[in-house]
C-alpha positions, 0 to 999 in steps of 0.5 A: 402076217401079211395078205390078210392073215391077222392075229387072233383073237381080234382087238374087238373080240378082246375089248368085248370081254372087258365090256367095250368095243374096239373100232377104227375110223374108215373112209369112202373113196368111190373109184379109188382102191388105194386109200384107207377106205371101204373100197380097198379090199385089203384094208377092209379085211383088216377092219373086219378082222380087228374091229367091231365098230367103225367111224367115218373119217371125214364123210359126216363132217359139214364139209362133205355133207353140205355143199351149200346152205340148202342141200345135202350130199349123203352119198359117201356117208351112205356108202359107209353106213351100208357097208357097216351094216353088211358086215355087222359092224357098229357105226359111230357118228362123227361129227354133227358140229365141228365148231371151228371156222377153218373146218366150216365149209366156205359158205358157212363162214361168209353166210348172211344170216339176214335180219333175224340172225339168231333164228336163221342160225338156229335153223341151220343147226337144228335142221342139219342135226335133224337131217343127219340123225334121222337118216341114220336113226337105228343104226348110229346111237353114239355121236360126237355132237360137237368136236374141238370148240376151244380157242387156245388164244382165248381159253374159251369156246371158239367164235364162229359165224354161228356163235356171232349170229346166236350171241355166244359159242355156248348158245351154239353148242348147247343147241347142238346137244339139245337138238341131238337129245331131242332126236336121240332120247336114248343116244350117247351124246359126246363132246370130242376133243384132242387133249392128252396126257402130255405136259403141253396139253395141261392148259387145254385140259383145263379149258375142256374142264371149264367147258364140261363144267358149263355144260353141267351148270346149264343142264346141257345134255352131254353124256361123255367126253371123247378123248381123241388120244393122238398121243405124241412123242415130240421130245424124249424124257431120259428117265423113261426113254419115251415121250414125256407125260404128266401122269398125276395131272392127267389122272386129276383131269380124268377124275374131275371128268368122271366126278362130274358124271361124264362117261369116257371114250377113246375116239381117235387113237394113234401115236406120233413118233417124231422124236424117235430115231429112224430104226424101225425095230427100236421105234416100233418098240418105243411106240408100243411102250408109250402106247401101253403106258397110256392105255394101261392107265386109261383101263384103270378107268374101265368103270367109266370107259366105253369104246376104244377107237383108233384113227386108222389101222395101217400106217400108209393110210393114217392122217399123221403122214400128211399132218405137218406138225407130226411129220418126221424130219427124216421124211420116213413114215410115222409108225403110229398105227397097229399095222405096217403099210403092208398090213403086218401087225406091229408091237403096238398091236400087241400092246393094245391087245394086252391093255384091252385084255388087262 
C-alpha cells in the first residue's frame, strides 16, 4: 500500500456511517514539498483518501497570524482554506486563543496595555476573533476557541499578559467564547485540552472539570470539549502489555462532562510509544491494541461524540518526532500515526477503522 494506493473504504467514509467525520491536521509550507502539508503531493493524496475534514496544524495560531499588534498575515491559513474547498474537505478552526504565555507571540507577552488595560486587552481579543471568524465565515463552523488554559502548578486557569490586564484568566476565556458566539450564532464552540485516560492525567482532568463547571455557572457559551487524545505509553502495565490506563476514572470524567451538556470531539489523536521495544512488528501491534482500547471506549459515547481527527496521518510528519518527552531513547521514529513514513497502512489504521465501524 505505497505510492498512493490506500485501503478502501476510507476512514472518513467509515466514520460517516456512524454520523461523524474523520480528519487530520495538515500544514502549509510554501516552497517545500517535504512536510506534512498541502504542498506535498504524496501526503495530500493520503489526506484526500482518508479524510473528510482537515484542521490547520499551526497556521491559525496567533504566532502565525499576528506578526505584531496591528497586522495580520493570513497567507498560509488562506492556502489551507482554499485547498480544503477545492478538494471538498470540511475545515475546522484551531485555535482562536491558545491561552499559554509560551505560545503567545513575543509582542503579546510584553505588550503595553496603557492607561486603560481592560479595554485594550478586550480590543485585542475581540478584534482578533472577529477578524479570523469573519474571514472564514461559511467555511469554518467548528472552532477550538480556547486551547490549553490550565496552570498545573496552581490547578487553576493560567495567568497571561491578557489576564493580568483584564483582572482574571476567566475574564479572558469568557470574552473569547462570547465574541465567538456573537460571530457564529450556530457554530460549535470548543474548549480544547490534552487530558487523557492515563493515571498521570487525573489531576488535569479534575482541573478541566472545574473549568467546564465554571463556564456553565457563568453562562459562558461553550458547546463541546475537544479531547486531544495524544495517548501515551511511557511505561507498560504487565497485566495488559500496553500502557497503563485508568478506565473507571476516565469514564467518570466523560460522564461528568457529558452530564453538564457538553459534546465531545477527539481533536488531535496519535500514540506515544516510548516504552515499547524497537521491533517494528511488535511495536505496531501494541500501538494498535492500545489505540483500539481507547477508541472503543470513546465510541461508547457515540451519542455525545462528534468528529474524530488525527494530529497527522504519517509518522514522518508527526509532531511527536521532535517533541522531547515523546522521543524514543533509541532514536527511532515514534510510530504513532496510522501510516508509515512511506505511506503504508499500519495496524493502527486497521484498529481505527474497526473502532469507527463499531
